[in-house]
C-alpha positions as CSV (number, residue, x, y, z in Angstrom):
1,M,-25.1,-23.4,0.2
2,R,-21.7,-22.8,1.7
3,F,-19.9,-19.5,1.0
4,G,-17.0,-17.3,2.0
5,V,-16.4,-13.6,1.8
6,I,-13.3,-11.5,1.1
7,I,-13.0,-8.2,2.9
8,Y,-10.4,-5.6,1.8
9,G,-11.6,-2.0,2.1
10,W,-12.5,0.7,4.5
11,D,-16.2,0.0,4.2
12,V,-15.9,-3.0,6.6
13,W,-14.0,-0.9,9.2
14,H,-17.3,0.6,10.2
15,K,-20.7,-0.8,10.8
16,I,-22.2,-1.8,7.5
17,S,-25.8,-2.3,6.5
18,L,-27.8,-5.1,8.2
19,I,-28.0,-7.3,5.1
20,R,-24.3,-7.1,4.5
21,R,-23.5,-7.6,8.2
22,L,-25.7,-10.7,8.2
23,A,-23.9,-12.0,5.2
24,L,-20.6,-11.6,7.0
25,Q,-21.9,-13.2,10.2
26,Q,-23.4,-16.2,8.3
27,A,-20.4,-16.8,6.0
28,D,-18.6,-20.1,6.6
29,F,-15.3,-18.3,6.4
30,I,-14.0,-14.8,5.8
31,I,-10.7,-13.8,4.1
32,S,-9.1,-10.4,5.1
33,I,-6.2,-8.8,3.3
34,S,-4.6,-7.8,6.6
35,E,-4.7,-8.2,10.3
36,Y,-5.7,-4.5,10.5
37,T,-8.7,-4.9,8.4
38,K,-9.6,-8.1,10.3
39,R,-9.5,-6.4,13.6
40,R,-11.5,-3.4,12.4
41,A,-14.2,-5.6,10.8
42,I,-14.5,-7.9,13.8
43,T,-15.0,-4.9,16.2
44,A,-17.4,-2.9,13.9
45,N,-19.6,-5.8,12.7
46,E,-19.6,-8.4,15.5
47,I,-17.9,-11.1,13.5
48,D,-16.6,-14.3,15.0
49,G,-12.8,-13.9,14.7
50,E,-12.1,-17.6,14.5
51,R,-13.7,-17.6,11.0
52,V,-11.5,-14.8,9.7
53,F,-8.3,-15.7,7.9
54,V,-5.7,-13.2,6.8
55,L,-4.5,-13.6,3.2
56,P,-2.2,-10.7,2.1
57,N,-2.3,-9.2,-1.4
58,A,0.1,-10.5,-4.0
59,L,1.9,-8.8,-6.8
60,E,2.1,-10.6,-10.1
61,W,4.6,-8.5,-12.0
62,K,7.5,-10.4,-13.6
63,T,10.5,-10.4,-11.3
64,S,13.0,-9.8,-14.1
65,E,11.0,-7.1,-15.8
66,T,12.4,-3.6,-16.4
67,Y,10.7,-0.9,-18.4
68,E,11.7,1.7,-20.9
69,P,8.8,3.5,-22.6
70,E,8.7,4.0,-26.3
71,I,8.3,7.7,-25.6
72,R,10.4,8.7,-22.6
73,P,8.1,10.8,-20.3
74,L,9.3,14.1,-19.1
75,Q,11.2,13.4,-15.9
76,P,12.2,16.1,-13.4
77,Q,15.9,15.9,-12.8
78,G,17.2,15.5,-9.2
79,T,16.4,13.4,-6.2
80,L,12.9,12.0,-6.8
81,L,10.2,11.2,-4.3
82,L,7.2,9.3,-5.6
83,S,3.7,8.8,-4.3
84,V,0.9,6.8,-6.1
85,G,-2.8,6.9,-5.1
86,R,-6.1,8.6,-5.3
87,L,-6.5,12.3,-4.3
88,N,-10.1,12.3,-3.2
89,N,-11.9,14.5,-0.7
90,L,-13.0,11.4,1.2
91,E,-9.4,10.0,1.4
92,Q,-7.4,13.0,2.7
93,Q,-5.5,10.7,5.0
94,K,-3.2,9.4,2.3
95,G,-0.5,11.8,3.5
96,F,0.3,13.5,0.2
97,D,-0.2,16.9,1.8
98,A,2.3,15.9,4.6
99,V,5.0,15.2,2.0
100,I,4.3,18.6,0.4
101,E,4.6,20.3,3.7
102,S,7.9,18.6,4.3
103,L,9.5,19.9,1.1
104,P,10.6,23.3,2.4
105,A,12.8,21.6,5.0
106,L,13.9,19.0,2.5
107,A,14.9,21.7,0.0
108,L,17.3,23.2,2.5
109,R,19.3,19.9,2.7
110,I,18.4,18.4,-0.7
111,P,18.4,21.3,-3.2
112,D,17.4,19.1,-6.1
113,V,14.6,17.3,-4.4
114,Q,11.5,16.8,-6.6
115,Y,8.1,15.2,-5.7
116,I,6.1,13.2,-8.3
117,V,2.5,12.4,-7.5
118,I,0.6,9.9,-9.7
119,G,-3.1,9.8,-9.3
120,S,-6.1,12.1,-9.6
121,G,-9.3,13.0,-7.8
122,T,-11.5,15.6,-6.3
123,D,-8.8,16.7,-3.8
124,L,-6.2,17.5,-6.4
125,E,-6.7,21.3,-6.4
126,R,-6.2,21.5,-2.6
127,H,-2.8,19.9,-3.0
128,R,-1.9,22.3,-5.8
129,Q,-2.8,25.3,-3.7
130,L,-0.8,23.9,-0.8
131,A,2.3,23.6,-2.9
132,R,1.9,27.1,-4.2
133,Q,1.3,28.5,-0.7
134,L,4.5,26.8,0.6
135,G,6.5,28.0,-2.4
136,V,7.3,24.5,-3.6
137,S,5.0,24.3,-6.7
138,Q,8.1,24.0,-8.9
139,R,9.1,20.9,-7.1
140,V,5.7,19.1,-7.1
141,H,4.6,17.4,-10.3
142,F,1.0,16.1,-10.4
143,L,0.9,13.7,-13.3
144,G,-2.7,12.5,-13.0
145,T,-3.6,9.0,-14.0
146,V,-1.0,7.3,-16.2
147,D,-0.9,4.0,-18.0
148,E,0.9,1.0,-16.6
149,K,4.0,1.5,-18.7
150,K,4.6,5.1,-17.3
151,L,3.7,4.0,-13.8
152,R,6.4,1.3,-13.9
153,Y,8.8,3.8,-15.4
154,Y,8.4,6.2,-12.5
155,Y,8.8,3.4,-10.0
156,Q,12.1,2.7,-11.6
157,C,13.2,6.3,-11.7
158,C,12.3,7.3,-8.1
159,D,14.8,7.4,-5.3
160,V,12.3,7.0,-2.5
161,F,8.6,5.9,-2.5
162,V,6.6,7.7,0.1
163,M,3.0,7.3,1.2
164,P,2.5,8.1,4.9
165,S,-1.2,7.2,4.9
166,A,-3.1,7.0,8.2
167,Q,-5.4,4.1,7.1
168,E,-4.4,1.6,4.4
169,G,-6.2,-1.7,4.5
170,F,-3.0,-3.2,3.1
171,G,-1.1,-0.8,0.8
172,F,-0.6,-2.5,-2.6
173,V,1.5,0.4,-3.8
174,Y,4.2,-0.5,-1.3
175,L,4.5,-3.9,-3.0
176,E,4.9,-2.2,-6.4
177,A,7.7,0.0,-5.0
178,M,9.3,-3.1,-3.4
179,H,9.2,-4.8,-6.8
180,Y,11.7,-2.1,-8.1
181,A,13.8,-2.4,-4.9
182,K,12.9,1.1,-3.7
183,A,13.1,2.2,-0.1
184,V,9.6,2.8,1.2
185,V,8.4,5.4,3.7
186,A,5.0,4.7,5.3
187,A,3.0,5.6,8.4
188,N,3.1,3.4,11.4
189,S,-0.6,2.8,11.3
190,G,-3.3,0.9,9.4
191,G,-2.1,-2.1,7.4
192,A,1.2,-0.5,6.3
193,P,3.4,-2.1,9.1
194,E,2.3,-5.5,7.9
195,V,4.0,-4.8,4.6
196,V,6.8,-2.3,5.4
197,Q,9.3,-3.4,8.1
198,D,10.8,-0.4,9.9
199,G,14.5,-0.2,9.5
200,I,14.6,-3.4,7.3
201,T,12.6,-2.7,4.1
202,G,11.8,0.9,4.7
203,S,10.9,3.5,7.4
204,L,7.7,3.9,9.4
205,V,6.8,7.4,10.7
206,Q,4.0,8.6,13.0
207,Y,1.1,9.8,10.9
208,G,0.9,13.6,11.1
209,D,4.4,14.0,12.5
210,K,5.8,16.3,9.7
211,D,9.1,16.8,11.4
212,Q,9.8,13.1,11.6
213,L,8.7,12.6,8.0
214,A,11.0,15.4,6.8
215,E,14.0,13.9,8.9
216,T,13.3,10.5,7.5
217,L,13.2,11.6,3.9
218,I,16.3,13.7,4.3
219,D,18.2,10.7,5.8
220,L,17.2,8.5,2.9
221,C,17.9,11.0,0.2
222,L,21.4,11.6,1.6
223,D,22.2,8.0,2.1
224,R,22.3,6.0,-1.1
225,N,23.7,2.9,0.5
226,K,20.8,2.8,3.0
227,R,18.3,3.3,0.2
228,R,19.8,0.4,-1.6
229,R,20.0,-1.8,1.5
230,L,16.3,-1.2,2.3
231,G,15.2,-1.6,-1.3
232,K,17.1,-4.9,-1.7
233,A,15.5,-6.2,1.5
234,G,12.1,-5.1,0.4
235,Y,12.5,-6.9,-2.9
236,Q,13.5,-10.1,-1.1
237,R,10.5,-9.8,1.2
238,L,8.2,-9.4,-1.7
239,Q,9.6,-12.5,-3.4
240,E,9.3,-14.5,-0.2
241,E,5.8,-13.5,1.0
242,F,3.8,-11.5,-1.5
243,T,4.0,-13.3,-4.9
244,F,1.0,-15.1,-6.6
245,P,2.4,-18.6,-5.9
246,H,2.4,-17.8,-2.2
247,F,-1.1,-16.4,-2.4
248,K,-2.4,-19.4,-4.3
249,Q,-0.8,-21.8,-1.8
250,K,-2.2,-20.0,1.2
251,L,-5.7,-19.7,-0.4
252,T,-5.7,-23.4,-1.2
253,E,-4.8,-24.2,2.4
254,I,-7.7,-22.0,3.7
255,L,-10.2,-23.6,1.3
256,M,-9.0,-27.1,2.1
257,K,-9.3,-26.5,5.8
258,E,-12.7,-25.0,5.6
259,L,-14.4,-27.0,2.8
260,A,-12.6,-30.3,2.6
261,P,-13.9,-31.7,6.0
262,R,-17.4,-30.7,5.1
263,F,-17.3,-32.4,1.7
264,A,-15.9,-35.5,3.4
265,H,-18.7,-35.4,5.9
266,K,-21.3,-35.0,3.2
267,S,-19.8,-37.9,1.2
268,A,-19.8,-40.2,4.3
269,S,-23.5,-39.3,4.9
270,Q,-24.4,-40.2,1.3
271,I,-22.7,-43.6,1.7
272,R,-24.7,-44.4,4.8
C-alpha cells in the first residue's frame, strides 16, 4: 500500500511518538503547508527532505463577495485594528498581548484607535487584565467566537489586520485579510513571511519588538494610501498563488510525479 501524509501543525515541529514518526518516515511522500513546517518536521523527526513537498493553503472565498449582515453588529467607531485567532494558554505566542501593549503609544498618535479581537480560549482573561492594567480596556473589544458572516464583516470594516505571531505554520487568517485587500502586519518568523511580503503586501516586524510594532501600526494607520497599496497587492498575490484552482493544480502535479511512475511500472510488470 502506498500512502502520503499531510503535515500542517505545531505537533510535527517537535519529536512525535514513535508510531507517528515511523509513519512519516515510511510515507511515499509528505505534503507540508509551508517551508517553515517542512524544515521543523525534517529536523525534529529525521525525515528525508526529498520526499517532502510544500503545498500552501488556499482560500476558497468568492472573489467578488462582499458582506452586509442582516443585523449590523456593533462596530466601534474609529481606526480599527483586527486580530483573529485562538486565545489559549498553550498558544500565547500569537501576539495579541503585544498589540494591546502597543495601544498606549498608538493612542497618542491615533486618538480614535480601536482593537477588535475575534476568538476565545483559556487565555482570554489574561488579555482582559492586561488591557485594564494599561488603561486601554475601552479600546479593546473581545468579541469571542463569531459566525462566518460577522467574521467577514469585521474583515471588511478593519483598517489594518495584525497578528504578530511567533510561530504560525502558515497563517490562514492572513489570506482571509488579503481577500478583503487589507494591509497585514505579521511577525518575521514562522510561516508568516511565506504569505506576507514585507513592504509589498504588508509589514513584518520582529516578534516581541513592541516599539517596532507600535511604529509600524502608527505608520499604517496614518497613511491610507499605503494601506490601500499594500492591501491591493495582497489581494493580487492571493489570486495568483493561494486560490483553490492553484492548490488543485499543484496537488495534481505532486500526485502525478509520485504515483504515476509507480502505476506505470506496475502495469508494465503485469503485462510481462
